[in-house]
N, C-alpha and C positions, 0 to 999 in steps of 0.2 A: 538618805534615811527614808525608810518606807513610811507610808501614811500610818500604818499600824504602830510602828515604833514611835512615831511622833505623837500619836494619840496616847499610847501607854506610858511614854516618858516625856510628857510635855515640859516638865521642869528642866530636864536635860536639854531638850530642844531649845528652850529659852537661853540657857547658859551657852550652848554652842553658837546660837545665832548672835549673841552679844559679841562674840569674838570674830565671827566671820559668817557670811551668808550660807544658809543650809538649803540644799535642794530636797524637796519632798517628792517621793516617787509613788506612783500607783501603777501596778502591773508593769514595773520595770521602766516606766517612763516618767521623767521629771514633769511635774504639773504646777508646782509653785516654789517660790523662793522665800524663805523667812530670814529677815535681817534685822539688825538693830535699828532703832528709830534714827539714831545719828547718821547711820549709813544711808538710810532712805532719804533723809533730809538733804544730805550732801549730794546724792544722785539726782534728786528731783528738784532741788533748789527751793523746796518749800520748808517753812518752819512749822512748828506745832500749831501756831496760831493760824497760819495760812491753810493748813490741811484740815480745817474743822469739818469738812464734808466727808472725811474718811471715817469708816465705822470702827470704833475701838473694840467692839465685841460682836459676836454673832447674834442676830435678832431671831425672833421666833420664826420658824419655817426656813431658816437658812440651811443650805446643804453643809454637812460636816465631812 
């Protein structure tokens, strides 16, 4: 999925990512993977409580 499509169809991206990891591309190159929290926790071995240092939303000045 292109970054533009992800931005314009964020709800669709969330729905897709809940079913399977989704690669987001910029200029034809994968730059990030969006996945369900459960999949992240399974892969990282961290629970929601343990990952309290991760940012749930973009802060002011973050790149979009």
